[in-house]
N, C-alpha and C positions, 0 to 999 in steps of 0.2 A: 503494499499501499504506498504511494504516496500520495503526501495532504498539501493544500494551500490552506492560508489560513487569510480569509478574504473582509473585507468593512465597509459599510453600506456608507452611502451618501444623505443629502438633504434630502428630506422628505421623510425619511425615517423612523422624526422625533416626534415622543408621546412625552406629555407631564406623565412625571412616577418611573420613569424607564432608570433603570438604573439604583433605584431606591431600596434593594429588596438585600440587589450584591452589597451596597453598600454597608447595612446593616446586617450581616451575615458573617463576612469578610474583611478584617482590618486593614488588607491588603490593597482591597477595590475602595473604600471609603477614603483612604490614605490620595489616592490619582485626583477625587472630586476635590479633598485640601489644599493637593496641591496646583490644581487648575486654578478653584479660587484666591488663591498666594499668586499666583500669575497670574492674575487676567484686577486685581484688585477688589473684587469683588464674588458676594457669594450665586455664583454662578451653579452651584450645586442647590439651591438652594430654589433658584427661578426652576432647575429641572425637577426636582421634584417635587413644586406644589403650586409650578404655572404663575402666572396666566397663558397658557395654551398662547396667545397674539401674538403674549412676549419672547416665550422662547424660541417661535417660528420667526423670526426676526431670522436674517441672514449671519448677521453676526455673532448673536446668540448661538445658533443651533449648529452652527460649523463645530465649534469647541464645548461645546453640550454632546454633541454623537461622537465627538473624538473620545470626550472623557468616559462614556458610558461604554465604549466598545474597548476600552484599555483597562477600564475595573473590571469588566468580563474575564477580558483574559488574564487579568491579576488572578481572576478567583481561579478561573480553569489553572492556572501554572502551580495555585495552593492545595487544589485536589489530586494532583499528579498528573492533570492533562495539560504537559507543555510541550515542547518542540520537536520530540521525537518525528521524525517524517516528515516534516516538513520541510517543503524543499523551495517555496515560494511564497510572499504576500503581496495581497493585489487589493487597489481600495479603488471603489465610485468616487470618482470627482473628489470632494474631499476626505474622502478613504485612503487617498494614496498616502496622504497624509500620516494619517493614521496610521498604516501598513508601514509607512519607514519610522515611527515613532514606537512601533510593539517591534519592530525589529530592533533598534535599539541606533536608528540611523540620525535621529534627533532628542533629545529630548524633552520629557514631558511638559517643563514649563515653555520652550521654545516652541515647542506645536501648539499650543492655548494661546501660543501670543500671536504665532503667526496665522492662525484659524482667523482670528479675531482681524487684524489685519485685513485678509479673506477675505472676511466675509463685510465689512464694511467698503472698502476700497471696490468691490463685485456690487455692491449697491448703491453705490458712491457713480458708477462708471457711467450709468446711460439715467436722465430722469423717466420717477414712474411714469408709466403710461407711453412711452418712447418703442419699448423692446415689450415682447412677449416670446413663449415658447410653447411647443405646441407638440401630441405625441399624434403619429399618425402608425394606427395600429393594421395590421396584418398586407404593409407592405417590405420588401427587402429593403437592405442599403440602397442597393444600384437604382432600386427606383424611386428610393427616397429623397435620395439625392437627386435625382432627375426632377421629380417635383417642387424641390428647393431651390435649383436654380432657375425652373420657370419660374417661380414663382416672385425671388431677386426682382426681376426691372431693372436692375437701376440701384434698388435698395440691399441692405445686408439677409439674406435668408442663408441659412446652411440646415447642413446635416450636427447638430452637435452631437445629440448622443444615441450612438451604434448599441442597443442596452442587448436584445437577443432578433434569431431568424425575424420574427416579426414584430419589432415595436422599435423606431424610429424617432428619437424627439431631434423636431426642426427648431432653429434660436435666430431670432433676429430683429430686427423692425415688424412694429406691430403691424403695418399694413401690408407686410411681404408675406409675415407668419397666417395673417388670416386668408390670404389665397391660396397658399401652400391647403390649408389643411379642403379649400372648395376644390382644389385639384385635388389631392388624394382623393378626397372622394367620387370626384368620377374619375381616379382613375382603380378603382374596386379595392382601396381600403376598407377595413373591416368598420374603426373606427376612426371619427381626425378628431381632435375635439384640442380646444386652445388650456395651458396650466394654469393653474392657480400661483403661478410665480411673482417672485415680484422684480424680475431683471431678466434679458437677455442671455443666460450662462451660456461659456462655451464656445460663444462666434467673435468675431470680427469687433463686435463695438464694444466689451470688454477690454479691448486695447489698454485704458486708462489699469485696469487695475492690475494688467500685466504688467506695466511700467513698477505701479506700486509695491508689488508683489518680487521681483527684482531685485528694489533698494534696500526690501525685511531681509531676505533671505541673504545679503552682506552682509549681515550683520549675525550670520546665528551661523555654530558647527554644525558641519554636515561630516557625518563618519560611513564609513562601508557598513551596510545593514549584515544582518548576522546571514542572511539568506535573500535572496535578490529580490527586488521590486519587479513587479510587472507594470511596466509607467503605462498609464491612458493612451498618451502622445504616440506611443509607438510599438506596441503591446508584444512588446519583448521584453526580457529582464533585461535590470540594468541593477551597479552595484558599486558603480564609481562614483564619488559624492560631485565631482563638480558635473558630470551628465546629467546625472539628478537634481541641483541645483537649475543647471538649463532647461530641463524637462518639468521643471512643476513650475516655471514662468509661461515655456509655452503652454502649459497643458491650462490655463486660464482661455484663452484665446481658442484651444484647438478643441476637437472630439474627443469625445470618451470612447474611447477603442472598445469597449466592454463585450460584446459577441468574440470579435480576435482575441483578447486577452485570456478568456476561457480558454477560446480551440486552441492558443497555441501553450496553454498549462498543459491541457491532453494531452496533444501531442508530445509534449515533454515527456507525459505519463506520469501526471499524475491525476488521482482517482477518487480521489476525495477532496471532499470542500468544506468545511468550517465557515460560516458565516458567525462573525462577533460583534456581537451588539444588540442595536434597536435594531424592530423587524426583520421580516423575512422575505422583503423583495429581492436581492441577489440570489438567494438557494431557486425561487422560484427562476429567473431566467435563465441563472447556472442546465437545470435540468431540462430548460427549451433549449440551453445551445448544446450539450453532451449526457442524452437520454439516459445513457450508462454509471454518471457518474452516481456517486454518493455524496448527500448534501446533509450540514446539521448549520441551523439556524442557536446560536445560543446567546443567551444576552438576559435567563433568570437563573434563579438557584434551579428550579426546576428540571432548565435546559440542561442543566450543567449536570445532576443527577440522573438524567438519563441516560447518558452517557457509558458506553459498554466500556469496560473497565480492560 
């Protein structure tokens, strides 16, 4: 068995996530305490108690999801479910930062501060209402990319998230994305829906946020991870700190190549994926990409107790 640890992205957040982990394991509680200290505010109170509208804000959701995932990982480790057999780590969008933290390439406090900067910069890059994102279901990546290109009409409209064989998210100017939704329906998409997001992530409109991340990453120590991280931008493994830094900047405007990343890991022999943190979205995507792969979503004490010894 060859395993990968994978970490969720924005949208997986829920009020109360991680609280049972912190109550049960001191190692998990210490993660939330470290993140609170790094940010200079009680983010853990917002995670555990809400309100949901504040937790959903990009600048809060990103470090909150990372903290919950690392807390779950520390609980896993405390119960003896460590790194044996783990060949790669990967994460969806902000989850790539979590993966790097999990693998020791980034310190926990630095990761929290970077994600706060990233969340604020992504939110501020485009005025509210100017950009949008939409999910196109039932079209493969090539068809979705063609729809986005046709819908652009001189505006930005790009395939931003290649999630699985039949789920692609497009991102860009709101009018162009709206055109993409109508075109996708005409091209046979099962569904094409605008997403309730506050900014058009992973497209060219995010260049101001990429510039902000380049500056923020200059002041942070990056080490080689204990196992390679499969990067969103290249859908291949990387271990060199300088290349990791470059790819984290490129990731802000680049597409999340999740389908290709999972396929690449499977081609390297990975047959067991553990999604660590909030939600079960990645496990669902992985099952649609690699039907024979084993998956487990681990975000609660019950999830950990259910793992085979």
